C-alpha angles and dihedrals in degrees: 000000000000124000119210128188121190090347095306126110108250102178143322140216128206129196130188115225126197116266094251093061113114122231089245092057090045090053091047090050091052090054091047092050092047089056090047090049091054093047093048090053093042092241105163100183124045144144112228111200125194133176091210108099091184091055092050092046092049092053092047093047118108091204097054111120106168109124095224091056094041089055090054091048091051091049091051092049095051107142093226094060142054107214118167120197116213135182122221129186113257120243092010097124097266103157096216094045093048090052091048090052090049092053092044088058090047090053091061088064093060116103098206117076112225098184128028122198127185119239114274122250089254092051090051091049091050091049092049092050090051092050092048091051091048092049091045090053091050091051090047093049094050099039119107090205128085096036093156093049091047088061088061099036119027092168125055117235128173089212088068094054099115128201096196105118097206096042090050089054091053095046095046096037089230110123146068094334120133094233092049093046091049095047097049105025103027093241114153117245 
């Protein structure tokens, strides 16, 4: 976060976030901390500028119900202050935005974590899917079954899970084939 007054940089603050924090949450935190900065210094009128369109839209949304964002909205709407939230295009030469990006990169070099955020629901889902695929591959690699299919597919992939009844019979060899019928049902070929 960078504070400007009359076009001149007044001061800045940097915070290190844990590695699992999303860019969206980082941008929301910057807005929250900008509001806190103004309140600590008893600044009653300020323009808060962010290059995160999604953060600005979330704060402006009437349907937003995440507590973290609602807290920011309430801080912005404090009756004793006049804070305006603006969006600016990223990497467009805006002096304040370029300085904020510079300090954001500097914050990644800090060892101490200032703010810790849990993984998002989507991050947890992605991680679970990855673990399931890895475990599935281990089971596939060590299974004595499906030797014919393994010749075709040595790696598991959920994109290859087919729902075509006839194609599945051909790939697995389980279907209305004479050898299969003979082996399992004693029907002569």
